[in-house]
C-alpha positions in Angstrom: 151.0 166.8 121.5 152.3 166.5 118.0 150.7 168.6 115.7 148.8 165.8 113.7 147.4 164.7 116.3 145.0 167.8 116.5 143.4 167.3 113.4 142.8 163.2 114.0 141.1 164.3 117.9 138.6 166.9 115.8 137.2 164.4 113.6 137.2 161.8 116.8 135.6 164.1 118.8 132.0 164.0 116.5 131.9 160.1 118.0 132.4 161.2 121.3 130.1 163.7 121.4 127.5 160.9 120.0 128.6 158.6 123.0 128.3 161.1 125.4 124.8 161.8 124.2 123.4 158.7 125.2 124.1 158.8 128.8 124.8 162.8 129.7 127.9 164.2 130.6 130.2 163.5 133.4 130.9 165.2 137.0 133.7 165.7 138.9 133.1 168.3 142.0 136.3 169.7 143.3 136.9 168.7 147.0 138.2 171.9 148.8 140.3 169.3 151.2 141.9 167.2 148.7 144.7 169.5 148.5 145.6 168.5 151.5 145.9 164.8 151.0 149.2 163.0 149.6 149.6 162.0 145.9 147.3 159.3 145.0 149.4 156.6 143.3 147.8 155.0 140.5 149.2 151.8 139.0 149.0 151.4 135.1 147.8 147.7 135.4 149.0 144.4 133.5 147.7 145.7 129.9 148.2 148.6 127.2 144.1 149.0 127.8 144.1 149.6 131.0 146.7 152.0 131.5 144.6 154.7 129.6 142.0 153.6 132.3 144.7 154.6 135.0 145.2 158.2 133.2 141.5 158.6 133.4 141.4 157.8 136.8 144.0 160.1 137.4 142.5 162.8 135.3 139.1 162.7 137.0 141.1 162.6 140.6 142.9 165.5 139.4 139.7 167.6 138.1 138.3 167.1 141.5 141.7 168.6 143.4 143.8 166.0 144.2 147.3 165.1 143.2 147.9 162.3 141.4 150.9 159.9 140.1 150.5 157.3 137.3 153.0 154.7 138.0 154.6 151.0 136.5 152.4 148.6 137.8 154.1 144.7 138.3 153.4 142.4 135.3 151.5 140.1 137.6 148.1 140.8 138.7 148.6 139.0 141.8 152.0 141.0 142.5 150.1 144.1 141.9 147.4 143.1 145.2 149.7 141.4 147.1 151.9 145.0 147.2 149.0 146.8 147.4 148.2 144.7 150.6 151.6 145.2 152.2 151.1 148.7 151.9 154.6 149.6 151.1 156.3 152.5 149.8 156.0 150.8 146.2 152.3 150.2 146.5 149.9 151.8 144.7 146.7 153.3 145.9 144.6 152.4 142.8 144.6 150.4 139.8 142.4 149.2 137.0 141.8 145.6 136.5 139.2 143.4 134.9 136.9 141.8 136.9 137.4 138.3 135.2 140.8 137.5 134.7 141.8 139.5 138.4 138.7 136.5 140.0 140.4 133.9 138.2 144.0 134.9 139.0 143.0 134.9 143.0 140.9 131.3 142.3 143.5 129.4 140.4 140.5 129.8 137.5 137.9 128.8 139.7 139.4 125.9 141.5 140.2 127.2 144.8 139.2 130.3 147.2 142.1 131.8 149.4 138.9 132.8 151.9 137.0 129.6 151.5 136.3 129.9 155.6 135.8 133.8 156.0 132.5 135.4 156.7 132.5 138.5 154.9 131.6 142.0 156.7 129.4 144.6 155.6 132.0 146.9 154.7 134.3 144.5 152.3 133.9 146.5 149.6 133.6 150.3 148.8 131.3 149.5 145.6 128.6 151.0 147.8 126.7 152.7 145.1 123.3 151.5 143.5 124.7 151.5 140.6 127.2 148.7 140.7 124.5 146.2 140.8 123.0 145.1 137.5 120.6 141.9 138.4 118.7 140.7 141.5 120.8 137.3 141.2 122.1 136.6 144.6 125.7 136.4 145.5 127.8 133.2 146.1 129.2 132.6 148.8 133.1 131.6 149.0 133.5 128.0 148.6 136.6 125.6 148.1 135.7 125.8 144.6 132.8 127.4 142.5 132.1 127.4 139.0 133.2 130.6 137.4 131.6 130.0 134.4 127.9 130.0 135.9 128.4 133.7 137.4 127.4 136.4 136.0 129.2 139.7 135.8 127.5 140.8 139.1 128.3 137.9 140.6 131.8 137.9 139.7 132.3 141.7 141.1 130.8 141.3 144.3 132.7 138.2 145.0 135.8 139.8 144.6 136.4 142.0 147.6 135.5 138.8 149.2 138.5 137.0 148.1 141.1 139.3 147.4 143.8 139.6 149.9 142.7 141.8 153.8 143.6 145.5 153.0 142.7 145.7 149.5 139.1 145.8 147.6 137.1 147.2 144.9 134.9 150.6 144.0 132.0 150.0 141.7 132.8 148.0 138.1 132.0 149.6 135.0 129.7 148.4 132.2 132.7 148.6 130.1 134.2 145.4 128.7 137.0 143.5 127.2 137.3 140.3 127.2 138.7 137.6 125.3 136.7 136.3 122.3 137.8 133.5 119.4 137.5 135.7 116.0 137.3 134.5 112.5 138.0 137.0 109.3 134.7 136.3 107.0 136.4 133.9 104.6 136.6 131.2 106.9 133.7 131.9 108.7 132.1 131.3 105.0 133.9 128.3 104.7 133.0 126.5 107.7 129.7 128.3 108.5 131.0 129.8 111.8 128.7 131.7 114.0 129.8 130.4 117.3 132.4 128.1 119.1 129.9 125.3 118.9 130.6 125.2 115.1 133.8 126.0 115.0 134.2 122.6 117.6 134.5 120.1 114.9 137.2 121.9 113.0 139.4 122.9 116.2 142.1 120.2 115.3 142.6 121.5 111.3 142.9 125.4 112.3 145.5 127.5 113.5 144.9 129.4 116.8 146.9 132.7 116.7 146.5 133.3 120.9 148.7 135.2 123.6 151.2 133.4 124.9 150.4 131.2 127.9 146.9 130.8 126.3 146.9 126.9 126.4 147.1 127.4 130.2 144.8 129.6 131.2 140.9 128.1 132.4 139.5 129.7 129.3 142.7 128.1 127.0 142.4 124.1 126.0 140.9 123.1 129.1 137.7 125.3 128.9 137.5 125.4 124.9 137.8 121.5 125.5 135.2 120.6 128.7 132.9 123.4 126.9 132.9 122.9 123.3 135.0 119.3 122.6 137.2 122.1 120.9 140.5 120.7 121.1 143.2 122.5 119.1 146.5 121.6 118.8 147.9 124.0 116.1 149.4 127.3 117.8 151.0 130.4 116.9 151.8 132.7 119.9 151.5 135.9 119.6 150.8 139.0 122.4 150.5 141.7 120.3 146.3 142.3 119.7 147.8 144.2 116.1 149.7 141.7 115.1 147.5 138.8 115.7 145.0 140.7 113.7 147.4 141.2 110.6 147.8 137.2 110.6 144.1 136.8 110.8 143.7 139.4 107.9 146.3 137.6 105.4 145.4 133.9 106.3 148.7 133.2 108.6 146.1 132.2 111.5 142.4 130.5 110.9 140.9 131.8 114.5 142.5 134.5 117.1 142.1 135.2 120.5 141.7 139.3 120.5 139.9 141.7 122.6 136.4 142.5 122.0 137.3 146.1 123.0 139.9 146.2 120.4 139.6 148.7 117.5 140.7 146.1 115.0 137.6 143.5 115.0 135.5 146.1 114.2 137.5 147.9 111.7 138.3 144.7 109.8 134.7 143.4 110.1 135.7 140.3 111.4 133.4 138.0 113.0 133.2 137.4 116.7 132.5 133.7 117.6 129.1 133.5 120.3 130.2 131.4 123.5 126.8 130.4 124.6 128.5 128.2 127.5 130.3 131.4 128.8 134.1 130.0 128.1 135.0 133.9 128.0 133.8 135.0 131.8 132.5 138.7 132.0 135.7 140.8 132.1 134.5 144.3 133.0 136.7 147.5 134.2 137.0 147.3 138.1 138.8 149.8 140.1 140.9 148.3 142.9 142.0 150.0 146.2 144.1 149.8 149.2 140.9 149.3 151.7 140.1 152.7 153.9 142.9 154.9 152.3 141.2 156.6 149.7 138.7 160.0 151.0 135.2 159.7 149.8 135.1 162.1 147.8 138.1 160.8 145.8 136.1 157.4 145.5 133.2 159.0 144.7 135.2 160.8 141.4 136.3 156.9 140.2 132.8 155.5 141.0 131.3 158.2 139.1 133.7 157.9 136.1 132.9 154.2 136.1 129.0 155.0 136.0 129.8 156.7 132.5 132.5 154.7 130.9 131.1 152.1 128.0 132.4 149.4 126.0 132.0 151.6 123.2 134.8 154.3 125.1 137.0 151.4 125.4 137.2 150.8 121.5 137.4 154.7 120.9 140.4 155.2 123.5 141.9 151.6 121.6 141.9 153.1 118.6 143.5 156.7 119.5 146.3 154.7 120.9 146.6 151.9 118.9 147.4 152.2 114.8 149.9 154.0 112.5 149.7 157.1 114.4 148.7 156.3 118.2 148.9 159.0 120.5 149.9 158.5 124.3 147.6 157.6 127.0 147.5 160.6 128.8 146.7 162.6 125.4 143.5 160.0 125.0 142.3 160.1 128.4 142.9 164.2 128.4 140.5 163.9 125.5 138.2 161.7 126.9 137.7 163.6 129.8 136.9 167.0 127.8 134.5 165.6 125.9 132.8 163.8 128.4 132.1 166.6 130.6 134.7 166.0 133.4 
C-alpha cells in the first residue's frame, strides 16, 4: 500500500465508524472445513463499482476460511451468467451485479421472459434469509412480458432466480443501491426550475445530455423517457467515465448527465438528482449471483451476512476511496471497509 494512502484511510475511518454504528458490526465465523474446499472464483462484474464488491466477497470468504480468487469477467452480463450456467473451466462461482440491470438484460427490457412457461420450484433461489424480503407484495409470476417499471426492489430480486438460466441463482440482495439517475447542476436546476423528470420534459429537446454509450437503446433511455414523461432528447454527448461526465456537467459542456446515484461526484458537487416518480430507472440493488448448489452453506451465509450489512452509503464511501486524484485499489478499499466493519 502506498504511504500516502494511510493518512487518507485514517481520516476516512471516522466516517466508516459512524456508518457502522447505525447497524452494528459484521461477523465472519471461520468454518473448519472451508480449507478443504476448492478455491472460489469470484468475477469482477461489469463495472468498476462491482469490482470493489467482488473484493468484499473475497475478503469475507477468506475470513471464513475459504481460498478465493478474483478474476476478470466478460463485459456483457449475459455472457457472465451463461458462462456460469455452463460451469466450464472459465466460469466463476460468484459475481456481484445490480438487480434491475440484470433483470432488464435477461428479459430484453421486460419484453420477454426466457422462462415464461416455467413453474419455479421452492429451491430455485439460495436467498432463503427472511431479511431478503422487504415488502409483502406478492412476487409476479413469470409471463411473456411484464411491466418492470411497476416492480418493487423485492419483486425484482425475487423474480431474478426465475429468469436466470438453469444452474444459476442468487443469494440475498443488499439494500445497497446504485442506479442511473438524471442529474443537473445547481445553475441548470434554478434556471429551468427542475426537481423532477416531469419538470425536465418540456426542455428535453433544448438541453444537451451526457450519457454512457448505448443509453438511447436501453429501456430507460429514449424509449422510457418518451413513453413515461414525454421527454425526447436529441442532443447527446457519449461518455462512459462517470468523472468525465461530472466534469462536463460542472463546466456546462452538458446540461443533464446520467450519473450513478452512489457516485461520490454527485454529493461532492452538490448536484440535483431529478426525482423519477414514474420509475423509469428501476431499483438497482447489489445482488450476489452464484452457481446453484456449488457453494457450501457457510460460504453462502458469509456473503449473505455481508449483504445484510452493506448499504448505499457504503457504496458512496467505497467509490470515493477508489476514484478521484488519488484512488486506492479495489482490494485495499475492500480490506479497509471489512476491517472497520468488524468482519
